Biopython code that builds the backbone (N, CA, C, O; Angstrom):
import numpy as np
from Bio.PDB.StructureBuilder import StructureBuilder

atoms = [
    (1, "UNK", "N", (0.856, -1.179, 0.000)),
    (1, "UNK", "CA", (0.000, 0.000, 0.000)),
    (1, "UNK", "C", (0.900, 1.240, 0.000)),
    (1, "UNK", "O", (1.752, 1.396, 0.875)),
    (2, "UNK", "N", (0.705, 2.112, -0.982)),
    (2, "UNK", "CA", (1.496, 3.328, -1.104)),
    (2, "UNK", "C", (0.691, 4.503, -0.568)),
    (2, "UNK", "O", (-0.479, 4.679, -0.908)),
    (3, "UNK", "N", (1.331, 5.296, 0.270)),
    (3, "UNK", "CA", (0.680, 6.448, 0.878)),
    (3, "UNK", "C", (1.024, 7.721, 0.110)),
    (3, "UNK", "O", (2.122, 7.860, -0.430)),
    (4, "UNK", "N", (0.075, 8.642, 0.073)),
    (4, "UNK", "CA", (0.251, 9.938, -0.574)),
    (4, "UNK", "C", (0.131, 11.011, 0.503)),
    (4, "UNK", "O", (-0.817, 11.008, 1.288)),
    (5, "UNK", "N", (1.090, 11.925, 0.536)),
    (5, "UNK", "CA", (1.060, 13.018, 1.523)),
    (5, "UNK", "C", (0.079, 14.086, 1.060)),
    (5, "UNK", "O", (0.190, 14.600, -0.053)),
    (6, "UNK", "N", (-0.884, 14.418, 1.921)),
    (6, "UNK", "CA", (-1.839, 15.477, 1.613)),
    (6, "UNK", "C", (-1.488, 16.776, 2.328)),
    (6, "UNK", "O", (-1.715, 17.863, 1.796)),
    (7, "UNK", "N", (-0.940, 16.663, 3.521)),
    (7, "UNK", "CA", (-0.496, 17.833, 4.280)),
    (7, "UNK", "C", (0.428, 17.347, 5.384)),
    (7, "UNK", "O", (0.631, 16.142, 5.537)),
    (8, "UNK", "N", (0.983, 18.261, 6.146)),
    (8, "UNK", "CA", (1.853, 17.869, 7.258)),
    (8, "UNK", "C", (1.083, 16.947, 8.195)),
    (8, "UNK", "O", (0.055, 17.330, 8.753)),
    (9, "UNK", "N", (1.584, 15.741, 8.358)),
    (9, "UNK", "CA", (0.971, 14.793, 9.277)),
    (9, "UNK", "C", (-0.233, 14.047, 8.733)),
    (9, "UNK", "O", (-0.865, 13.298, 9.478)),
    (10, "UNK", "N", (-0.575, 14.222, 7.463)),
    (10, "UNK", "CA", (-1.741, 13.543, 6.895)),
    (10, "UNK", "C", (-1.361, 12.822, 5.609)),
    (10, "UNK", "O", (-1.032, 13.447, 4.601)),
    (11, "UNK", "N", (-1.411, 11.516, 5.663)),
    (11, "UNK", "CA", (-1.139, 10.658, 4.513)),
    (11, "UNK", "C", (-2.349, 9.761, 4.294)),
    (11, "UNK", "O", (-2.991, 9.329, 5.251)),
    (12, "UNK", "N", (-2.658, 9.483, 3.030)),
    (12, "UNK", "CA", (-3.786, 8.637, 2.672)),
    (12, "UNK", "C", (-3.288, 7.571, 1.706)),
    (12, "UNK", "O", (-2.434, 7.841, 0.862)),
    (13, "UNK", "N", (-3.823, 6.360, 1.832)),
    (13, "UNK", "CA", (-3.471, 5.304, 0.881)),
    (13, "UNK", "C", (-3.952, 5.715, -0.506)),
    (13, "UNK", "O", (-5.121, 6.057, -0.689)),
    (14, "UNK", "N", (-3.056, 5.682, -1.472)),
    (14, "UNK", "CA", (-3.399, 6.109, -2.835)),
    (14, "UNK", "C", (-4.588, 5.327, -3.384)),
    (14, "UNK", "O", (-5.415, 5.882, -4.108)),
    (15, "UNK", "N", (-4.678, 4.054, -3.047)),
    (15, "UNK", "CA", (-5.765, 3.215, -3.550)),
    (15, "UNK", "C", (-7.126, 3.586, -2.969)),
    (15, "UNK", "O", (-8.154, 3.132, -3.473)),
    (16, "UNK", "N", (-7.147, 4.395, -1.926)),
    (16, "UNK", "CA", (-8.405, 4.815, -1.295)),
    (16, "UNK", "C", (-8.952, 6.116, -1.860)),
    (16, "UNK", "O", (-10.071, 6.510, -1.532)),
    (17, "UNK", "N", (-8.178, 6.788, -2.704)),
    (17, "UNK", "CA", (-8.591, 8.083, -3.251)),
    (17, "UNK", "C", (-9.505, 7.861, -4.453)),
    (17, "UNK", "O", (-9.155, 7.145, -5.392)),
    (18, "UNK", "N", (-10.680, 8.487, -4.408)),
    (18, "UNK", "CA", (-11.654, 8.320, -5.495)),
    (18, "UNK", "C", (-11.858, 9.583, -6.317)),
    (18, "UNK", "O", (-12.297, 9.509, -7.465)),
    (19, "UNK", "N", (-11.547, 10.734, -5.748)),
    (19, "UNK", "CA", (-11.805, 11.996, -6.450)),
    (19, "UNK", "C", (-10.833, 13.062, -5.979)),
    (19, "UNK", "O", (-10.496, 13.133, -4.798)),
    (20, "UNK", "N", (-10.387, 13.886, -6.910)),
    (20, "UNK", "CA", (-9.490, 15.005, -6.613)),
    (20, "UNK", "C", (-9.960, 16.176, -7.467)),
    (20, "UNK", "O", (-10.100, 16.038, -8.682)),
    (21, "UNK", "N", (-10.206, 17.334, -6.839)),
    (21, "UNK", "CA", (-10.677, 18.486, -7.625)),
    (21, "UNK", "C", (-10.254, 19.798, -7.001)),
    (21, "UNK", "O", (-9.996, 19.888, -5.801)),
    (22, "UNK", "N", (-10.187, 20.825, -7.856)),
    (22, "UNK", "CA", (-9.892, 22.177, -7.388)),
    (22, "UNK", "C", (-11.175, 22.737, -6.793)),
    (22, "UNK", "O", (-12.247, 22.616, -7.386)),
    (23, "UNK", "N", (-11.063, 23.340, -5.639)),
    (23, "UNK", "CA", (-12.226, 23.919, -4.974)),
    (23, "UNK", "C", (-12.879, 24.993, -5.846)),
    (23, "UNK", "O", (-12.217, 25.569, -6.709)),
    (24, "UNK", "N", (-14.164, 25.268, -5.634)),
    (24, "UNK", "CA", (-14.891, 26.212, -6.491)),
    (24, "UNK", "C", (-14.235, 27.587, -6.656)),
    (24, "UNK", "O", (-14.383, 28.214, -7.706)),
    (25, "UNK", "N", (-13.524, 28.058, -5.650)),
    (25, "UNK", "CA", (-12.899, 29.370, -5.744)),
    (25, "UNK", "C", (-11.477, 29.293, -6.291)),
    (25, "UNK", "O", (-10.800, 30.314, -6.405)),
    (26, "UNK", "N", (-11.019, 28.076, -6.633)),
    (26, "UNK", "CA", (-9.699, 27.896, -7.210)),
    (26, "UNK", "C", (-8.551, 28.102, -6.251)),
    (26, "UNK", "O", (-7.413, 28.300, -6.676)),
    (27, "UNK", "N", (-8.837, 28.059, -4.948)),
    (27, "UNK", "CA", (-7.800, 28.363, -3.972)),
    (27, "UNK", "C", (-7.295, 27.145, -3.204)),
    (27, "UNK", "O", (-6.552, 27.298, -2.235)),
    (28, "UNK", "N", (-7.676, 25.964, -3.608)),
    (28, "UNK", "CA", (-7.227, 24.761, -2.918)),
    (28, "UNK", "C", (-7.728, 23.517, -3.619)),
    (28, "UNK", "O", (-8.496, 23.590, -4.578)),
    (29, "UNK", "N", (-7.282, 22.374, -3.125)),
    (29, "UNK", "CA", (-7.635, 21.099, -3.726)),
    (29, "UNK", "C", (-8.274, 20.215, -2.665)),
    (29, "UNK", "O", (-7.793, 20.130, -1.535)),
    (30, "UNK", "N", (-9.363, 19.560, -3.045)),
    (30, "UNK", "CA", (-10.031, 18.613, -2.164)),
    (30, "UNK", "C", (-9.781, 17.207, -2.676)),
    (30, "UNK", "O", (-9.866, 16.941, -3.875)),
    (31, "UNK", "N", (-9.469, 16.307, -1.741)),
    (31, "UNK", "CA", (-9.257, 14.897, -2.049)),
    (31, "UNK", "C", (-10.349, 14.117, -1.319)),
    (31, "UNK", "O", (-10.543, 14.288, -0.115)),
    (32, "UNK", "N", (-11.061, 13.260, -2.055)),
    (32, "UNK", "CA", (-12.145, 12.466, -1.481)),
    (32, "UNK", "C", (-11.717, 11.004, -1.478)),
    (32, "UNK", "O", (-11.195, 10.500, -2.472)),
    (33, "UNK", "N", (-11.941, 10.329, -0.359)),
    (33, "UNK", "CA", (-11.585, 8.917, -0.241)),
    (33, "UNK", "C", (-12.820, 8.033, -0.413)),
    (33, "UNK", "O", (-13.948, 8.525, -0.461)),
    (34, "UNK", "N", (-12.590, 6.731, -0.506)),
    (34, "UNK", "CA", (-13.683, 5.771, -0.716)),
    (34, "UNK", "C", (-14.757, 5.853, 0.355)),
    (34, "UNK", "O", (-15.929, 5.594, 0.082)),
    (35, "UNK", "N", (-14.367, 6.212, 1.574)),
    (35, "UNK", "CA", (-15.352, 6.331, 2.647)),
    (35, "UNK", "C", (-15.979, 7.730, 2.694)),
    (35, "UNK", "O", (-16.611, 8.106, 3.682)),
    (36, "UNK", "N", (-15.794, 8.490, 1.612)),
    (36, "UNK", "CA", (-16.390, 9.812, 1.395)),
    (36, "UNK", "C", (-15.893, 10.901, 2.342)),
    (36, "UNK", "O", (-16.559, 11.919, 2.529)),
    (37, "UNK", "N", (-14.731, 10.684, 2.933)),
    (37, "UNK", "CA", (-14.106, 11.714, 3.757)),
    (37, "UNK", "C", (-13.392, 12.672, 2.819)),
    (37, "UNK", "O", (-12.709, 12.250, 1.886)),
    (38, "UNK", "N", (-13.555, 13.968, 3.072)),
    (38, "UNK", "CA", (-12.911, 14.997, 2.252)),
    (38, "UNK", "C", (-11.733, 15.589, 3.009)),
    (38, "UNK", "O", (-11.836, 15.929, 4.188)),
    (39, "UNK", "N", (-10.607, 15.704, 2.303)),
    (39, "UNK", "CA", (-9.388, 16.255, 2.885)),
    (39, "UNK", "C", (-8.931, 17.424, 2.031)),
    (39, "UNK", "O", (-9.084, 17.406, 0.810)),
    (40, "UNK", "N", (-8.369, 18.439, 2.672)),
    (40, "UNK", "CA", (-7.783, 19.556, 1.942)),
    (40, "UNK", "C", (-6.322, 19.239, 1.674)),
    (40, "UNK", "O", (-5.572, 18.901, 2.589)),
    (41, "UNK", "N", (-5.922, 19.351, 0.409)),
    (41, "UNK", "CA", (-4.539, 19.104, 0.006)),
    (41, "UNK", "C", (-3.769, 20.409, 0.109)),
    (41, "UNK", "O", (-4.227, 21.445, -0.373)),
    (42, "UNK", "N", (-2.608, 20.363, 0.731)),
    (42, "UNK", "CA", (-1.774, 21.552, 0.900)),
    (42, "UNK", "C", (-0.902, 21.764, -0.329)),
    (42, "UNK", "O", (-0.074, 20.916, -0.664)),
    (43, "UNK", "N", (-1.089, 22.891, -0.997)),
    (43, "UNK", "CA", (-0.241, 23.225, -2.132)),
    (43, "UNK", "C", (1.069, 23.815, -1.618)),
    (43, "UNK", "O", (1.165, 24.255, -0.472)),
    (44, "UNK", "N", (2.064, 23.814, -2.482)),
    (44, "UNK", "CA", (3.348, 24.427, -2.135)),
    (44, "UNK", "C", (3.186, 25.945, -2.125)),
    (44, "UNK", "O", (2.297, 26.478, -2.789)),
    (45, "UNK", "N", (4.029, 26.636, -1.383)),
    (45, "UNK", "CA", (3.982, 28.096, -1.296)),
    (45, "UNK", "C", (4.010, 28.721, -2.688)),
    (45, "UNK", "O", (4.945, 28.481, -3.452)),
    (46, "UNK", "N", (3.002, 29.515, -3.027)),
    (46, "UNK", "CA", (2.947, 30.213, -4.293)),
    (46, "UNK", "C", (2.528, 29.357, -5.481)),
    (46, "UNK", "O", (2.493, 29.843, -6.611)),
    (47, "UNK", "N", (2.211, 28.087, -5.238)),
    (47, "UNK", "CA", (1.843, 27.186, -6.328)),
    (47, "UNK", "C", (0.387, 27.390, -6.730)),
    (47, "UNK", "O", (-0.492, 27.475, -5.872)),
    (48, "UNK", "N", (0.135, 27.468, -8.021)),
    (48, "UNK", "CA", (-1.223, 27.606, -8.538)),
    (48, "UNK", "C", (-1.968, 26.289, -8.300)),
    (48, "UNK", "O", (-1.382, 25.216, -8.439)),
    (49, "UNK", "N", (-3.244, 26.363, -7.946)),
    (49, "UNK", "CA", (-4.030, 25.172, -7.607)),
    (49, "UNK", "C", (-4.063, 24.154, -8.746)),
    (49, "UNK", "O", (-3.992, 22.951, -8.495)),
    (50, "UNK", "N", (-4.170, 24.615, -9.990)),
    (50, "UNK", "CA", (-4.251, 23.669, -11.108)),
    (50, "UNK", "C", (-2.917, 22.967, -11.358)),
    (50, "UNK", "O", (-2.899, 21.809, -11.777)),
    (51, "UNK", "N", (-1.815, 23.645, -11.109)),
    (51, "UNK", "CA", (-0.496, 23.007, -11.218)),
    (51, "UNK", "C", (-0.341, 21.960, -10.117)),
    (51, "UNK", "O", (0.179, 20.871, -10.358)),
    (52, "UNK", "N", (-0.791, 22.292, -8.917)),
    (52, "UNK", "CA", (-0.733, 21.346, -7.802)),
    (52, "UNK", "C", (-1.625, 20.137, -8.073)),
    (52, "UNK", "O", (-1.272, 19.010, -7.728)),
    (53, "UNK", "N", (-2.777, 20.374, -8.687)),
    (53, "UNK", "CA", (-3.689, 19.281, -9.028)),
    (53, "UNK", "C", (-3.007, 18.303, -9.984)),
    (53, "UNK", "O", (-3.065, 17.090, -9.781)),
    (54, "UNK", "N", (-2.370, 18.825, -11.010)),
    (54, "UNK", "CA", (-1.680, 17.967, -11.973)),
    (54, "UNK", "C", (-0.569, 17.170, -11.299)),
    (54, "UNK", "O", (-0.394, 15.985, -11.583)),
    (55, "UNK", "N", (0.177, 17.809, -10.414)),
    (55, "UNK", "CA", (1.262, 17.131, -9.696)),
    (55, "UNK", "C", (0.714, 16.034, -8.794)),
    (55, "UNK", "O", (1.262, 14.932, -8.748)),
    (56, "UNK", "N", (-0.371, 16.335, -8.074)),
    (56, "UNK", "CA", (-0.972, 15.356, -7.171)),
    (56, "UNK", "C", (-1.552, 14.168, -7.939)),
    (56, "UNK", "O", (-1.370, 13.022, -7.526)),
    (57, "UNK", "N", (-2.236, 14.419, -9.034)),
    (57, "UNK", "CA", (-2.812, 13.332, -9.838)),
    (57, "UNK", "C", (-1.692, 12.439, -10.377)),
    (57, "UNK", "O", (-1.829, 11.215, -10.388)),
    (58, "UNK", "N", (-0.599, 13.035, -10.816)),
    (58, "UNK", "CA", (0.543, 12.242, -11.303)),
    (58, "UNK", "C", (1.108, 11.375, -10.175)),
    (58, "UNK", "O", (1.458, 10.216, -10.398)),
    (59, "UNK", "N", (1.197, 11.932, -8.971)),
    (59, "UNK", "CA", (1.700, 11.173, -7.818)),
    (59, "UNK", "C", (0.767, 10.008, -7.477)),
    (59, "UNK", "O", (1.226, 8.899, -7.203)),
    (60, "UNK", "N", (-0.541, 10.265, -7.496)),
    (60, "UNK", "CA", (-1.523, 9.214, -7.212)),
    (60, "UNK", "C", (-1.457, 8.117, -8.269)),
    (60, "UNK", "O", (-1.463, 6.930, -7.943)),
    (61, "UNK", "N", (-1.394, 8.520, -9.539)),
    (61, "UNK", "CA", (-1.313, 7.542, -10.628)),
    (61, "UNK", "C", (-0.050, 6.680, -10.513)),
    (61, "UNK", "O", (-0.107, 5.467, -10.714)),
    (62, "UNK", "N", (1.072, 7.298, -10.196)),
    (62, "UNK", "CA", (2.315, 6.558, -10.046)),
    (62, "UNK", "C", (2.216, 5.591, -8.854)),
    (62, "UNK", "O", (2.678, 4.452, -8.930)),
    (63, "UNK", "N", (1.619, 6.051, -7.774)),
    (63, "UNK", "CA", (1.490, 5.208, -6.574)),
    (63, "UNK", "C", (0.566, 4.019, -6.812)),
    (63, "UNK", "O", (0.854, 2.911, -6.361)),
    (64, "UNK", "N", (-0.539, 4.240, -7.513)),
    (64, "UNK", "CA", (-1.484, 3.144, -7.742)),
    (64, "UNK", "C", (-0.969, 2.155, -8.773)),
    (64, "UNK", "O", (-1.379, 0.994, -8.771)),
    (65, "UNK", "N", (-0.085, 2.589, -9.649)),
    (65, "UNK", "CA", (0.480, 1.652, -10.624)),
    (65, "UNK", "C", (1.466, 0.691, -9.962)),
    (65, "UNK", "O", (1.756, -0.375, -10.507)),
    (66, "UNK", "N", (1.982, 1.064, -8.787)),
    (66, "UNK", "CA", (2.895, 0.205, -8.025)),
    (66, "UNK", "C", (2.140, -0.861, -7.240)),
    (66, "UNK", "O", (2.642, -1.966, -7.036)),
    (67, "UNK", "N", (0.924, -0.518, -6.801)),
    (67, "UNK", "CA", (0.139, -1.422, -5.938)),
    (67, "UNK", "C", (-0.424, -2.595, -6.683)),
    (67, "UNK", "O", (-1.102, -3.434, -6.091)),
]
sb = StructureBuilder()
sb.init_structure("model")
sb.init_model(0)
sb.init_chain("A")
sb.init_seg("    ")
for serial, (resi, resn, name, xyz) in enumerate(atoms, 1):
    if name == "N":
        sb.init_residue(resn, " ", resi, " ")
    sb.init_atom(name, np.array(xyz, "f"), 0.0, 1.0, " ", f" {name:<3s}", serial, name[0])
structure = sb.get_structure()
């Protein structure tokens, strides 16, 4: 099981992630797990939300291809 870091102290199993999207105001990313829990993903300082989304999706895809 490969874990994905969402924020300081918060890691989620990549295989449990079902949805990832930019929040309606474009200021953050929400990650939804199979049990429908929503987590806020921490972007890097000054990083645009859509760039962070692409990076996170690539990380999730790479992690799930290993499992």
